[in-house]
C-alpha positions in Angstrom: 272.9 184.1 169.4 274.2 187.4 170.6 276.0 187.4 173.9 273.8 189.0 176.7 274.7 192.4 178.0 275.9 192.2 181.6 275.9 195.7 183.1 276.2 196.1 186.7 278.1 193.2 188.1 278.2 189.3 187.6 275.3 187.0 187.4 272.0 187.3 185.6 269.7 190.1 186.8 266.0 189.6 186.3 263.2 192.1 187.0 261.1 189.5 188.8 263.8 189.1 191.5 263.0 192.6 192.8 260.2 194.1 194.7 259.7 197.4 196.4 257.7 199.1 199.2 257.0 202.8 199.3 258.0 203.6 202.9 257.6 207.5 202.8 256.1 210.2 200.8 256.8 213.9 201.5 255.5 217.0 199.6 257.0 220.5 199.8 256.6 223.8 198.1 259.5 226.0 197.1 262.5 225.9 194.9 262.9 222.8 193.0 266.0 220.5 193.7 265.9 219.4 190.2 266.5 222.8 188.5 269.3 222.6 185.7 272.4 224.6 186.3 274.8 226.2 183.8 277.7 225.6 186.0 279.7 222.4 185.3 280.1 219.8 187.9 283.5 219.7 189.5 284.9 217.3 188.7 283.3 216.3 185.4 285.1 212.9 185.7 287.6 211.2 187.9 290.0 208.2 187.7 292.5 207.5 190.5 294.5 210.7 191.1 293.2 212.7 188.1 290.3 214.8 187.6 288.7 216.4 184.5 287.3 219.9 185.4 285.4 222.4 183.4 284.9 226.1 183.2 283.3 228.4 180.7 285.7 228.2 177.6 288.0 225.4 178.8 288.5 221.9 180.1 291.5 220.8 182.2 293.1 217.8 183.7 294.1 218.3 187.4 296.1 215.8 189.6 295.5 215.1 193.2 297.7 217.9 194.4 295.7 220.4 192.5 298.2 221.0 189.8 296.8 221.5 186.4 298.5 219.2 183.9 296.9 220.6 180.8 294.2 223.0 179.6 292.2 222.7 176.4 290.4 225.9 175.2 287.0 225.5 173.8 284.2 227.8 172.5 281.5 226.5 174.9 280.8 225.3 178.4 281.7 221.7 179.3 278.8 219.8 180.9 280.1 216.2 181.1 283.2 214.1 180.6 283.7 210.3 180.0 287.1 208.5 180.5 288.1 205.5 178.3 291.6 204.3 178.1 293.9 207.1 177.0 291.0 209.3 175.8 288.4 211.7 177.3 285.3 212.7 175.6 283.8 216.0 176.7 280.3 217.2 175.7 279.7 220.9 175.8 276.9 223.6 175.7 277.3 226.3 173.1 277.3 229.8 174.6 275.0 231.0 171.9 271.6 229.7 170.8 271.8 227.5 167.5 269.4 225.5 165.4 270.3 222.7 167.9 269.5 224.8 171.0 272.6 225.1 173.2 274.3 222.0 171.8 278.0 222.5 171.6 280.7 220.2 170.0 281.7 216.9 171.6 285.5 217.0 172.0 287.6 213.8 171.9 290.9 214.6 173.7 294.1 212.8 174.4 294.1 212.3 178.2 297.9 212.6 178.4 298.3 216.1 176.8 294.8 217.5 176.1 295.4 217.4 172.4 292.2 217.5 170.3 291.8 214.2 168.5 288.4 214.7 166.9 285.5 217.1 167.1 282.1 215.2 167.1 278.5 216.1 167.5 276.2 214.7 170.3 274.3 215.4 173.4 274.9 212.4 175.5 277.7 209.9 175.8 279.2 207.0 177.6 282.6 205.3 177.9 282.9 201.8 176.4 286.6 201.0 177.3 289.8 200.8 175.3 289.5 204.4 174.1 286.0 203.7 172.7 282.8 205.8 173.3 279.2 206.0 172.3 277.7 209.5 171.4 274.0 210.2 170.8 271.8 212.9 169.5 267.9 213.4 169.1 266.0 215.9 167.2 265.1 217.0 163.6 264.6 213.4 162.5 267.9 212.4 164.3 267.4 209.6 166.8 270.8 208.0 166.7 273.8 206.6 168.7 277.2 206.3 167.2 280.2 204.3 168.3 283.7 205.9 167.9 287.2 204.4 168.4 290.1 206.2 170.1 291.0 208.0 166.9 287.5 209.4 166.5 286.5 207.1 163.6 282.9 205.8 163.6 282.8 202.0 164.1 279.1 201.4 164.5 275.7 203.1 164.6 272.2 202.5 165.8 268.7 204.1 165.4 268.2 204.6 169.2 269.0 207.4 171.6 268.6 207.9 175.3 270.3 207.1 178.7 273.1 204.6 178.2 273.8 201.7 180.6 277.3 200.2 179.8 278.6 196.8 180.9 280.0 194.1 178.6 277.2 195.4 176.3 275.0 198.4 176.1 271.4 199.1 177.0 269.5 202.3 176.3 266.5 203.8 178.1 265.0 205.6 175.1 263.9 209.3 175.2 262.2 210.3 172.0 260.2 213.4 173.4 257.2 212.4 171.4 253.6 211.9 172.5 252.6 209.2 172.1 256.1 207.9 172.7 257.6 204.9 170.7 260.3 204.7 173.4 261.5 201.4 174.8 264.3 199.9 176.8 266.6 198.3 174.1 270.0 196.6 173.8 272.4 197.8 171.1 274.1 194.9 169.4 277.0 194.9 166.8 276.2 195.8 163.3 273.6 198.4 164.1 271.1 195.8 165.5 268.6 197.1 168.1 267.1 194.4 170.3 263.7 195.7 171.6 262.6 195.4 175.2 259.6 196.8 177.1 257.7 199.8 175.9 257.8 203.0 178.0 255.0 205.5 178.5 257.3 208.5 179.3 258.8 210.2 176.3 261.5 211.7 178.5 262.3 209.4 181.4 265.1 210.5 183.7 268.5 208.7 184.1 268.0 205.1 185.4 269.7 203.5 188.3 271.7 200.2 188.0 271.2 197.6 190.8 273.9 195.3 191.9 272.8 192.4 189.6 272.5 194.6 186.6 268.7 195.2 186.7 267.9 198.8 186.0 265.3 201.0 187.6 263.4 203.4 185.3 261.1 206.1 186.4 258.5 205.7 183.7 255.9 208.5 184.3 254.8 207.8 187.9 255.7 204.0 187.8 259.0 202.6 189.0 259.9 199.9 186.6 262.6 197.3 186.8 264.2 196.0 183.6 266.5 192.9 183.8 269.5 192.0 181.7 267.1 189.9 179.5 264.9 193.0 178.9 262.2 191.5 181.0 260.2 194.1 182.9 258.0 194.6 185.8 256.5 197.6 187.7 257.7 197.7 191.2 255.6 200.7 192.5 253.1 203.2 191.4 253.7 206.7 192.8 250.2 207.8 193.8 249.4 211.3 194.9 252.1 212.8 192.6 252.6 216.4 191.8 252.4 215.2 188.3 248.6 214.9 189.0 248.4 218.6 189.0 248.9 218.5 185.1 251.9 220.8 184.7 255.2 220.1 183.0 257.3 217.8 185.4 260.9 217.3 186.2 261.8 213.8 187.5 264.7 212.0 189.0 265.6 208.7 190.7 268.5 208.8 193.1 270.0 206.7 195.9 269.2 207.6 199.5 271.6 205.2 201.3 270.5 201.8 200.4 267.0 203.0 199.5 265.8 204.8 196.4 264.2 208.2 196.3 261.8 209.2 193.4 261.5 212.9 193.0 258.8 214.7 190.8 258.7 218.5 190.6 256.0 220.7 189.1 256.3 224.5 188.7 253.3 226.6 189.6 251.5 228.1 186.7 251.2 231.6 188.3 254.8 231.6 189.7 257.2 229.4 187.8 260.0 229.8 190.3 257.8 228.0 192.8 257.6 224.3 192.6 255.5 221.5 194.3 258.0 218.8 194.9 257.0 215.2 195.8 259.6 212.7 197.1 258.9 209.0 197.7 261.3 206.7 199.4 261.3 203.0 198.3 262.8 200.0 200.1 264.1 197.5 197.6 264.0 193.7 198.3 265.8 191.0 196.3 264.6 187.5 196.2 267.7 185.1 195.7 
């Protein structure tokens, strides 16, 4: 029997151990706090006294004093970086529109000197330790995740894609952008095996949150769903009165607000796309021991 994935700490997290109360709901109209930005976050990644920073056309390693240790030139715009052992994987946006939109190459670099180890293709990634990474891509009949070693050699592959939750194993909150969606929360096991968990109703859920026992929270449409390590699932809250009820395309996010969780849903106005109706719910979480 496969070893259970243990993301998020020690012990066995179950969805049934959690409950939640909606303690606040606010609606505002204005600029959306969820609008994407073309500017890279600074830093893209951090470990101890090193930082990986991005700029248009380059990615650099900077130490705690602000000294640049190396710079690797690239033809795109870095958007995320992941550190694993002596390697860093940097995903990029292309400066020009391509058949894959603004997808740029994923650069596997030597952390010591910035040397290019391999140029890969993928939109989202996660570090797995010991110089290993997973890298995923969706679209044009591609819905796949690949695992690579520190030399950029493929070591495993799965028919799944979405948000990665990494621990001693790997779970995925799938995002297939299809209606009706076939997405689930799944676990990726060695040999390309996909262990299926609960179905989702949202074809493009936002990034999940990981609770202290490894349970993950997923904003599945307007439901906040808990999924345990065993892929058991329960709905903790339904977000009533959502801006999503207005029927427009939505942007959604789960984020921490101290020890509480905020769920944000943003809908642009049809006659003024720069203007958004933004609903924010605050949830208090409770854990039964």
